[in-house]
N, C-alpha and C positions, 0 to 999 in steps of 0.2 A: 346099606341095602342087604336084605337077606334073600336067599333063594326061595322061590315060592311057585314051583311048577310053571316057570315063565313060558315054556313052550305051549301051554294051553291058552295063553292070552295073545290074541292077534288084534291089533288096533282096528283093522278093517271090520271086524265083527262087532265092534263097539261104537263106531263112529256115528251111527244114526241116532244114538241116544243123546247126542249133543246137537241141539237144533242148529247151532251156528254153522255146522259143516254141511247142512243141506244145500248151501249156496255154492259149494265147490263144483267146478267142472270135473269130469272124469279124470282128466290129466292131472289136475291139481290134487284130486283125492289120492291118486297113485303117488304123487310126489310127497304129500304129507305123510302117507303111510310109510314110505321108505325112509323118512327122517324122524320116525317116532319109535321110542323104545318103551318096554314095560318095566316097571319097578314095583317092589313091595317093601314096605317099611313097617316095623313094629312100632307100637305106641311109644311116644317119647323120643324116637330116633330123629336125629337131625337130617333133614332132606336137603337144605340149601342154606348157605350163608354167604352174603356178598351183595354186589350191586343189584338193584331191582331189574335193571335192564338186561341182566344176564341170567335171570332166574329160570328161563325156559317157559314153555306153555304147558300147564299141568291139567290133565284130564283125570278126575277122580272117579274110579269105577265103584269103589266101596271104601268106607271109612271117612276120614276127614283130615285135612291139613290146616295148620294154624300159621298164619304169617304175622310176624311181630317185629317190633323194634326195641332196642335196649337203650335206656337212659344212661347217663354217665355214672349214676349210682348203681347201675345194674338192674334196675326195675324194668320188667317187661310190660309192653303195652301192645295188645292184640290189634292188628290192623283189620284183618278179615279172616274168615274161614273159607276153605274150598271144600265143599261137601260132595257126597255121592251125586253124580250127574252134573256137577259144576265144572267150569273151565277157569283156571287161573291164567288170564291172558294179558295182564298188565304189561309184562315185559315186552311182548311183541308189539304193543301199541304205543310204547314210549318212543320218542324220536332219538335215533342214534346221535351221540355227541352232546346231548343235553345232560344237565345235572341229574344224577341218579342216586337216591339214598340207599344205604346199606340196609338190608332186611335179613331176617332169619325165618326159615320155614321148618316146622317140625310136624311129625305125624301126631295128631291129637287122638287118633285111634289106630289100630292096625289098619293099614291102608294099601289098596291096590290102585295103581295109577299108570297112565301113560304120559311120557314127557316128549314133547315135540321140540325140535331145534328152532330156536327163536329167529335166527337169520333166514332160514328157509320159509318160516311162516310170514315174515315180513315181505319176502319176495312174492309170496302168494297174495298177500293183502294188497301190495302195490299193483298187481295185475288184475285184481277183482274188486271193482269199485263198490259193488253192492255188499260184498262180504266185508270190505274195509269199513263201510258205514255201520254195519251191524256190530262189528267188533268194537268200534269206538262207542257205540251205545252201551255195550257191556262195561267198558272201561269207565264211562261217565257215571254209571250207577255205582260201581265199586268205589270210585273216588268220592262220590257224594256220601256214601256210607262211612268212609274213613274220616271225612271232614266233620260229619255229624258226631262221631265218637270223640274226636278231639275236642269239639265244642262242649260235649257233655262232660268230659273229664275236667275241663277248665272251669266251667261255669255252674255245673249242677252238683248239689251235695251228694255225698256217697250213698246215703240211704235211698234217695230218689233214683239214682242211677241203678242201684241194685234192684229196686222194685221194677223199674222199667225193663231191665235186662231179663228178670224172671218172667215177666209178662210176655216179652218178645219171644223168648225161647219156648215157652209153653204154647204160644200161638204157632210157632214154626213146626213143632212136633205134634200139634193138635191133641194135647193131653195135659193133665195136671202134674205129671211127674217129669222132672228134669234130671237127666243123668250126668251130673257134673259134680266134681269135688269143690271144696272151698278154694283150693289152690288154683284150679282151672278157672273158676269164676273170677278170682282176683286178677289172674292174668288177662282175662278178657276186658275187665274194667280198668286195668292199669293202676291198681291199688295194691295194698299189702294184704296178705292172707289173713293177718290178725284183724284187719278192718272188716273183712267179709265175715269172719267167724263171729265177731262181736255183733254185727248187724243181724246175722242169722239168728243169734240168741235172742235179740230184741224182737225180731219178727216172729220167732217161735213163741215167746212169752205173750205176744199180742194176738196169737192164734192165726197169724197170716200163713205160716208155713210149718211143715214138719220135716225135719232133716234126719237122714240116716247115712250110713257110709256110702259116699258117692252118689247120693240121691237127695233131691229137694222136692217135696210134694206141696203144691199150693192148696191151702185149706179154705182161704177166704179171698176170692178173686176181687170182689168189690172193694174190700178194705185195702187190698194191695194196690189197686188202681188209685185209690185216694192217696195212699202213701207216695205213689209215683207222681202225683199231681195231674193225673189224667182226667 
C-alpha cells in the first residue's frame, strides 16, 4: 500500500454509493464503518494473496482490482474484476470452515478502496436477514460469471473467446475503444500473451480491430460478432 491522503477518505461518506448497504440499520452502519479502513494501491501492486475466505470485503471507490488464480505452470486466469462502485463480497458470504481456494488480487489500475473486516460483516449478515439475502444474490451472480469463464476457457476456441471478450468490454464501457494491453487481455482470458498478439494481428488484417499501445479499437462490430459466433 502507498500513502494517498488517507485522512480525506471516510467510509461513511462513500457508503451510499454501494446499494447493498442501504439495508443496514443505523447501528450496523456504525459498526461496519468502525471496522473498515481505506487503502490505496498503484497499478500492478499485490493487494491480497491467500484463501478466498480471508480476502476481506472490498469496496472500490476508483480504479479496478483483478482477482485471479495461478495454474501449476504459473499461468494466470482472471476470475473477476471489482471496478469502481463494485463490492468484492465473496469472502464474507462463504461459510467458515468450508474448503476455500487460494486467490490473488492485484490493482489493475491505480485504485482507491475501502476494506471491511470479514468476520464483522458476517456478524452483520447473520443479524440482518434481508441484507444477507441481497448479499447472496451478489455472490450467485459473481460465481455464475466465474463458471461461465471456466466453461469458455475449456470449450471455446481462443479466437471466439477473444471476440466475445472485446464485444463484452466495449458494451461495458459503451464505446469502441478498449483500454487494455495484450498482456492484460491474455490474463483475463487465461491464455498466453503470444496467443492474444497473434489473434489481434489476424483481427487487424481482417479489418475487425485496430490496435495501438494499450488500446484496441473495434472497427467492424458486425464481423466481430460473426467471429464470436453471436
